[in-house]
C-alpha positions in Angstrom: -2.3 -67.6 129.9 0.3 -65.3 131.6 2.8 -66.4 128.9 0.3 -65.5 126.2 -0.1 -61.9 127.5 3.7 -61.6 127.9 4.1 -62.5 124.2 1.4 -60.0 123.2 3.1 -57.2 125.1 6.6 -58.1 123.7 5.0 -58.1 120.2 3.6 -54.6 120.7 7.1 -53.4 121.9 8.7 -54.9 118.8 6.1 -53.0 116.7 6.8 -49.7 118.4 10.6 -50.1 118.3 11.4 -50.8 114.7 15.1 -51.0 115.5 14.5 -54.3 117.3 13.2 -56.0 114.1 15.6 -54.3 111.7 17.9 -57.2 111.1 15.1 -59.7 110.5 13.2 -57.2 108.4 16.2 -56.8 106.1 16.8 -60.5 105.9 13.2 -61.3 104.9 12.8 -58.3 102.6 16.1 -59.0 100.8 15.3 -62.7 100.3 11.8 -61.8 98.9 13.3 -59.2 96.6 15.8 -61.6 95.2 13.2 -64.2 94.7 10.6 -61.8 93.1 12.8 -59.8 90.7 11.3 -59.6 87.2 13.2 -60.3 84.0 10.7 -58.4 81.8 12.0 -55.4 79.9 11.3 -51.8 81.1 10.4 -49.8 78.0 9.8 -46.2 79.2 13.2 -45.8 80.9 16.5 -46.0 79.1 20.0 -45.8 80.6 22.7 -44.0 78.6 25.6 -46.1 79.7 29.1 -44.8 79.9 30.5 -48.3 79.7 34.0 -49.6 79.3 33.6 -49.8 75.5 32.5 -46.2 75.3 35.4 -45.0 77.4 37.8 -46.9 75.1 36.4 -45.5 71.9 35.4 -41.9 73.0 38.4 -41.2 75.3 39.7 -41.9 78.8 37.6 -40.8 81.7 36.9 -38.1 82.8 35.6 -36.8 79.5 35.9 -33.2 78.8 32.9 -30.9 79.2 32.8 -30.5 75.5 32.4 -34.2 75.0 29.7 -34.3 77.7 27.9 -31.4 76.1 28.1 -33.1 72.8 26.6 -36.2 74.3 23.7 -34.3 75.9 23.2 -32.1 72.8 22.9 -35.1 70.5 20.3 -36.7 72.8 17.9 -33.8 72.4 18.8 -32.9 68.8 18.3 -36.4 67.4 15.6 -37.6 69.8 12.7 -36.2 71.8 12.9 -37.8 75.3 10.6 -36.7 78.1 13.5 -35.8 80.4 17.1 -36.6 81.2 18.7 -37.4 84.6 22.5 -37.0 84.9 23.8 -39.3 87.6 27.1 -37.5 88.2 28.3 -34.3 90.0 30.6 -31.9 88.2 32.1 -29.7 90.9 35.3 -28.6 89.1 35.5 -26.1 86.3 37.0 -27.6 83.2 37.0 -26.0 79.7 34.8 -22.9 79.8 33.4 -23.6 76.3 32.1 -27.0 77.3 30.7 -25.7 80.6 29.0 -22.9 78.8 27.5 -25.3 76.3 26.2 -27.5 79.1 24.7 -24.5 80.8 22.8 -23.7 77.7 21.5 -27.2 77.4 20.4 -27.2 81.1 18.4 -24.1 80.5 16.8 -25.3 77.3 15.9 -28.9 77.9 14.3 -30.9 80.8 17.6 -32.0 82.4 18.0 -32.8 86.1 21.4 -32.3 87.6 22.8 -34.2 90.6 24.1 -33.0 93.9 25.6 -35.2 96.7 25.6 -34.7 100.5 27.6 -35.9 103.4 25.3 -37.6 106.0 27.7 -39.5 108.3 28.7 -37.5 111.4 32.1 -39.3 111.4 33.1 -37.8 108.1 34.8 -34.4 107.8 32.3 -31.9 106.5 32.9 -30.9 102.9 31.6 -27.9 101.0 32.6 -28.5 97.4 31.1 -26.6 94.5 28.0 -24.6 94.5 24.6 -25.4 96.1 21.7 -24.8 93.7 18.1 -25.7 93.6 16.5 -26.7 96.8 13.3 -25.5 98.3 12.0 -24.2 101.6 11.9 -26.9 104.2 8.4 -28.3 104.3 8.8 -32.0 105.0 10.7 -34.3 107.4 14.2 -34.5 106.1 17.6 -36.1 106.9 20.2 -33.5 108.0 23.4 -33.2 106.0 26.7 -32.0 107.3 28.3 -31.2 104.0 27.8 -31.3 100.2 29.4 -31.7 96.8 27.7 -29.5 94.3 28.4 -28.5 90.6 30.6 -25.7 89.5 29.0 -22.2 89.5 28.3 -22.1 85.8 26.3 -25.3 85.8 24.7 -24.6 89.2 23.4 -21.3 87.8 22.0 -22.9 84.7 20.3 -25.9 86.3 16.5 -25.8 86.4 16.2 -29.2 88.1 18.5 -30.4 90.9 18.1 -33.5 93.0 20.4 -35.4 95.4 21.9 -38.9 94.6 22.9 -39.7 98.2 22.1 -43.2 99.3 21.9 -44.5 102.8 24.4 -47.4 103.3 23.4 -49.8 106.0 25.8 -51.4 108.4 26.2 -54.4 106.1 27.3 -52.2 103.2 24.0 -52.7 101.3 22.0 -49.8 99.9 18.2 -50.4 100.5 16.9 -46.8 100.7 17.6 -43.1 100.2 16.5 -40.1 102.2 13.5 -38.7 100.3 14.6 -35.3 101.4 17.9 -34.0 102.6 18.2 -30.6 104.4 21.2 -28.4 104.5 21.0 -24.9 105.9 17.4 -23.6 105.4 16.6 -25.6 102.3 16.0 -29.2 101.4 16.5 -31.3 98.3 14.5 -34.3 97.1 15.9 -37.4 95.3 17.0 -36.7 91.7 14.5 -39.3 90.4 11.6 -37.5 92.2 12.9 -34.1 90.9 12.9 -35.4 87.3 9.4 -36.9 87.7 8.0 -33.6 89.1 9.8 -31.5 86.4 8.4 -33.6 83.5 4.9 -34.2 84.9 4.4 -30.9 86.9 3.0 -32.7 89.9 3.9 -34.4 93.1 4.4 -38.2 93.2 2.4 -38.2 96.4 5.1 -39.3 98.8 6.0 -36.1 100.6 5.1 -37.3 104.1 7.6 -40.1 104.2 11.2 -39.4 105.2 12.8 -42.4 103.5 12.6 -43.7 100.0 12.7 -47.5 99.9 14.4 -48.8 96.7 12.0 -51.4 95.2 14.7 -53.4 93.3 11.9 -54.9 91.2 13.8 -55.7 88.1 16.9 -57.7 87.2 19.9 -55.9 85.8 19.2 -57.2 82.2 15.6 -55.8 82.4 16.8 -52.2 81.9 17.3 -51.0 78.4 20.8 -49.7 78.0 22.3 -47.6 75.2 26.1 -47.2 75.1 27.1 -43.6 75.3 29.3 -44.0 72.2 26.2 -44.7 70.1 24.9 -41.2 71.0 28.3 -39.5 70.5 28.9 -41.1 67.1 25.3 -40.9 66.2 25.0 -44.6 65.3 21.6 -44.8 67.1 18.6 -44.4 64.7 17.1 -41.0 65.0 14.0 -40.9 67.2 14.9 -44.2 69.0 14.7 -42.4 72.4 11.5 -40.5 71.8 9.1 -40.3 74.8 11.6 -42.1 77.1 13.0 -41.1 80.4 16.8 -41.1 80.1 19.4 -41.6 82.8 23.1 -41.0 82.1 25.2 -43.3 84.3 28.1 -45.7 84.2 28.6 -49.4 84.4 32.3 -49.1 83.8 34.4 -50.8 86.4 37.0 -48.0 86.4 34.5 -45.3 87.4 33.7 -47.0 90.8 29.9 -46.3 90.4 28.8 -49.7 91.5 27.0 -50.4 94.8 26.0 -53.4 96.8 22.2 -54.1 96.7 19.9 -56.8 98.0 19.6 -58.3 94.5 23.1 -57.9 93.2 26.5 -57.5 95.0 27.8 -54.9 92.4 24.9 -53.0 90.8 25.5 -49.8 88.7 24.4 -46.9 90.9 22.2 -45.4 88.2 19.9 -48.4 88.5 18.8 -47.2 91.9 17.5 -44.0 90.4 15.9 -46.0 87.5 14.1 -48.2 90.1 12.8 -45.1 92.0 11.7 -43.4 88.8 9.9 -46.5 87.7 8.1 -46.6 91.0 6.8 -43.0 90.5 5.7 -43.8 87.0 3.8 -46.9 88.2 2.4 -45.9 91.6 0.4 -48.3 93.6 -2.5 -47.3 95.9 -1.2 -47.5 99.4 -2.1 -46.1 102.8 0.9 -45.5 105.0 -1.0 -46.3 108.2 -2.6 -49.5 106.9 0.6 -51.5 106.2 2.1 -51.4 109.7 -1.4 -51.8 111.3 -2.0 -54.9 109.2 1.4 -56.3 110.2 0.6 -55.8 113.9 -2.9 -57.2 113.5 -1.6 -60.3 111.7 1.0 -60.8 114.4 -1.5 -60.6 117.2 -3.9 -62.9 115.3 -1.1 -65.4 114.8 -0.3 -65.3 118.5 -3.9 -65.8 119.4 -4.4 -68.7 117.0 -1.2 -70.5 118.2 -2.0 -69.7 121.8 -5.5 -71.2 121.6 -4.1 -74.4 120.0 -1.5 -74.6 122.8 -4.4 -74.2 125.2 -5.9 -77.5 124.0 -2.4 -79.1 123.8 -2.5 -79.9 120.1 1.2 -79.5 119.3 1.0 -80.9 115.8 -1.7 -78.4 115.0 0.4 -75.6 116.6 3.2 -76.4 114.2 0.8 -76.7 111.3 -0.7 -73.3 112.2 2.8 -71.8 112.5 3.7 -73.0 109.0 0.4 -71.9 107.4 0.4 -68.5 109.0 4.1 -67.9 108.1 3.4 -68.9 104.5 0.4 -66.7 104.4 2.4 -63.7 105.6 5.3 -64.4 103.2 2.7 -64.6 100.3 1.1 -61.3 101.4 4.5 -59.5 101.7 5.4 -60.9 98.3 2.3 -59.2 96.9 3.0 -55.8 98.4 6.8 -55.9 98.5 6.9 -53.1 95.9 4.4 -50.8 97.6 5.3 -47.4 99.0 4.8 -48.4 102.6 7.7 -49.6 104.8 6.2 -52.5 106.7 7.7 -54.3 109.7 8.0 -57.3 107.5 9.3 -59.8 110.1 7.0 -58.8 113.0 4.4 -61.6 112.5 7.1 -64.2 112.0 8.9 -63.0 115.1 5.7 -63.0 117.1 4.8 -66.5 116.1 8.4 -67.7 116.8 8.4 -66.0 120.1 5.3 -67.8 121.4 6.7 -71.1 120.1 10.0 -70.4 121.9 8.3 -69.4 125.1 5.5 -72.0 125.1 7.2 -75.1 123.7 9.5 -75.6 126.7 6.6 -75.3 129.1 4.5 -77.6 126.9 7.4 -80.0 126.9 7.8 -79.9 130.6 4.0 -80.4 131.1 3.9 -83.3 128.6 7.1 -84.8 130.1 5.7 -84.6 133.6 2.4 -86.1 132.5 4.2 -88.9 130.6 6.3 -89.7 133.6 3.2 -89.9 135.8 1.5 -92.2 133.3 4.6 -94.4 133.0 4.9 -94.7 136.7 1.2 -95.5 137.2 0.8 -97.9 134.3 4.2 -99.6 134.3 2.9 -102.5 136.2 -0.5 -102.5 134.6 0.2 -102.5 130.9 2.9 -103.7 128.5 5.5 -101.2 127.5 4.1 -100.9 123.9 0.6 -100.0 125.3 2.1 -97.5 127.7 3.9 -95.8 124.8 0.6 -95.7 122.8 -1.1 -94.2 125.8 1.5 -91.5 126.1 1.5 -90.8 122.3 -2.3 -90.5 122.3 -2.0 -87.4 124.7 -5.4 -88.5 126.0 -6.4 -87.6 129.6 -7.0 -91.0 131.1 -6.3 -90.5 134.8 -9.5 -88.6 135.7 -12.2 -91.1 136.8 -15.0 -91.7 134.3 -17.8 -94.2 133.7 -17.2 -96.4 130.6 -18.0 -99.9 129.3 -15.2 -102.3 130.1 -14.6 -106.0 130.1 -13.4 -107.4 133.4 -11.5 -110.7 133.9 -10.9 -112.5 137.2 -8.4 -115.5 137.2 -7.9 -117.5 140.4 -5.7 -120.5 141.1 -8.0 -123.4 141.9 -7.6 -125.2 145.3 -4.9 -122.7 146.5 -5.8 -123.2 150.2 -5.5 -127.0 149.9 -2.3 -126.6 147.9 -0.8 -124.5 150.7 -1.1 -127.5 153.1 0.7 -129.9 150.7 3.9 -128.0 149.9 6.3 -125.8 151.6 5.8 -122.0 151.9 8.9 -121.4 149.7 7.6 -123.8 147.0 4.1 -122.3 147.2 5.5 -118.7 146.8 7.6 -119.8 143.8 4.7 -121.4 142.1 2.4 -118.5 142.8 4.9 -116.0 141.3 5.3 -118.2 138.2 1.5 -118.6 137.7 0.8 -114.9 138.2 3.6 -114.1 135.8 1.9 -116.4 133.2 -1.4 -114.7 133.7 0.1 -111.2 133.6 2.0 -111.9 130.4 -1.2 -113.1 128.7 -3.1 -110.0 129.8 -0.4 -107.8 128.3 -0.1 -110.0 125.2 -3.7 -109.2 124.4 -3.5 -105.5 125.3 -5.2 -105.8 128.6 -4.7 -103.7 131.7 -3.7 -105.6 134.9 -5.8 -104.0 137.6 -4.4 -105.8 140.7 -3.3 -109.1 142.3 -5.6 -110.3 145.1 -3.7 -113.1 146.8 -3.4 -115.9 144.3 -5.9 -114.2 141.9 -5.4 -111.6 139.2 -7.9 -108.9 137.9 -7.6 -107.4 134.5 -9.7 -105.0 132.4 -10.0 -104.1 128.7 -11.2 -100.9 127.0 -9.4 -98.8 129.6 -7.4 -96.7 129.6 -7.2 -97.0 125.8 -10.3 -97.5 123.7 -10.6 -101.0 122.3 -13.4 -101.8 119.9 -13.1 -105.6 120.4 -12.3 -105.5 124.1 -14.6 -108.5 124.9 -12.9 -110.7 122.3 -9.5 -109.7 123.5 -10.3 -110.7 127.1 -11.7 -114.1 125.9 -8.6 -114.8 123.8 -6.4 -113.8 126.8 -8.3 -116.2 129.0 -8.0 -119.1 126.6 -4.3 -118.4 126.2 -3.9 -118.5 130.0 -5.4 -122.0 130.2 -3.2 -123.3 127.4 0.0 -121.8 128.8 -0.8 -123.3 132.2 -1.3 -126.7 130.5 2.2 -126.3 129.0 3.5 -125.2 132.4 2.2 -128.4 134.0 3.8 -130.6 131.4 7.1 -128.8 131.9 6.9 -129.2 135.7 5.7 -132.8 136.3 7.1 -133.0 139.9 4.9 -130.1 141.0 1.1 -130.2 141.7 -1.1 -129.6 138.7 -2.1 -125.9 138.5 -5.4 -124.9 137.1 -7.2 -121.5 137.2 -10.9 -120.5 137.2 -11.7 -117.5 135.1 -14.8 -115.3 135.0 -15.3 -112.6 132.3 -18.1 -109.9 132.1 -18.7 -106.7 130.1 -20.5 -103.7 131.5 -20.2 -100.2 132.8 -17.8 -99.3 135.6 -16.0 -96.3 137.0 -12.3 -96.3 136.0 -9.5 -93.9 136.6 -6.9 -92.9 139.2 -8.9 -93.6 142.4 -5.9 -93.5 144.7 -4.9 -90.8 147.2 -2.0 -88.3 147.5 -0.1 -91.0 149.3 -0.6 -93.7 146.7 -2.0 -93.6 143.2 -3.8 -96.6 141.8 -5.6 -97.0 138.5 -8.6 -99.4 139.0 -12.2 -100.1 138.1 -15.2 -100.3 140.5 -18.8 -101.2 140.0 -21.2 -104.1 139.5 -19.4 -105.2 136.4 -16.4 -106.1 138.6 -18.5 -107.9 141.1 -20.3 -109.9 138.4 -16.9 -111.0 136.8 -15.8 -112.1 140.3 -18.9 -114.2 140.8 -18.5 -115.8 137.4 -15.0 -117.0 138.2 -16.3 -118.5 141.4 -19.2 -120.4 139.6 -17.0 -121.6 136.7 -16.5 -125.0 138.5 -20.2 -125.5 138.7 -20.4 -125.2 134.9 -17.5 -127.7 134.6 -15.3 -125.3 132.6 -12.2 -123.2 133.3 -13.7 -120.1 131.7 -17.2 -118.7 132.3 -18.3 -115.7 130.4 -21.5 -113.7 130.6 -24.1 -113.3 127.9 -22.9 -109.6 127.5 -19.5 -110.9 126.6 -20.8 -113.6 124.3 -23.0 -111.0 122.4 -19.9 -109.0 121.5 -17.8 -111.8 120.1 -17.4 -111.5 116.4 -16.4 -115.1 115.9 -18.1 -118.2 117.4 -16.4 -120.0 120.2 -14.2 -122.8 118.9 -13.0 -124.1 122.2 -14.5 -127.2 123.9 -17.1 -126.7 126.6 -14.5 -128.0 129.1 -12.5 -124.8 128.6 -15.2 -122.1 128.1 -18.9 -121.8 128.6 -21.5 -119.0 128.7 -23.4 -118.4 132.0 -27.1 -118.6 131.9 
């Protein structure tokens, strides 16, 4: 119970300190995103791709501002898109004519220009180009130490500016962007959110969150791409881009605009902004407090379920519960993986694993100690196979209880007279050999050797393991004892003939570990034991080696086939 509460406390600590689950959260989230990416086409977002073929046909990079302005101008002159996102920063002044033309286009059409920021404290602070746009600080934001803006002419003409600065995790993978970045007394939102708000005139409803988790919902081939050369040379049918959101970016290897992502090692950077824009265009109803609370609730529920199963020592059910609960959580996270809430994805799995790691060693020690105790106690009573069955059953058998058993007493006939006829050493040897035969036949028919009483042996059936046909097993064991002794006498003609008298009775008795702290003993006591003892004493009066009670006879499934000389039923 103490271990259970320790796991609960540790789970809550993990929930409160997200950094502790960061690695496992990333691992689970990345695997799910790779597995769940869709290959269906995205129709309302089109990427204008400055690919290698376009660079080869239009001209080497960087293109002049006149070429860029021609590209942007043809987009709006021949098509009617909803808006255009430019995934590049233009800090330097090039040809004034081209810059002027771009400025006019920025003022005339719904175009969102990019700006980049330095976030890492280890980098030298840069202030390149001009800062434009930005709003008064209203929301929680990531602080920047420098920036790269556009040249003054473009900065003055831009109606929409958003940042394109990703957050690169320690493993070099981009999983999120700061939703807002602050510099000075202003803050800038992501360029995809800026474009969405400029076109739709409304907030996307995510202002209260500091980070923007990139969904990575679609495979690379799902995005519709149009080579930039098709726009420049006007080979694209007029109106083909009507009512689309357009993003100018590059997949060309030489432009170094490829990033490492959970779904692809070298993804064009513009796809990140396409993913975020698509998320704004297809929002899902979420509540930021509900996701983490659900994760914690699921984790605590899982710990409770597995803890209760451990309480009743059902290890197989514990493992089954772990697998079912883990699968349930993975399915749930798969359903909501593209929601706008950052869940502690791995918390329930860590909580379940934690209780397994903590509890299983203690469970193993408990079971091992119990198994050793059972082995020590029953090693002389039962065959090794039956002892192993007893341990595997995980059944509590040592506590005394009243149950129906079949009791067998076997005694060497005329032992006192025999002791006067042969030497002590010879008598001891014969006694050991006969008791060994009796014991082997008890074990051969899955009986429990209770004790030796001088030259007699007492055995019981239906304890400690349940045996539906316990009476029949006892009778078969007794018959086999008589036959084995007949064979023993034939093999030892120079010895006195050995015979046994056996009594068998079925009835209720108290069985269990009835020993003390000094010595443990598993035995049976009660009238059933006394009756079996009296039957073996009266067997000679009936002229048979085996005398069974009517209670035993009534439980036999098959009629007795042995002669009356061997076995009879007491009146």
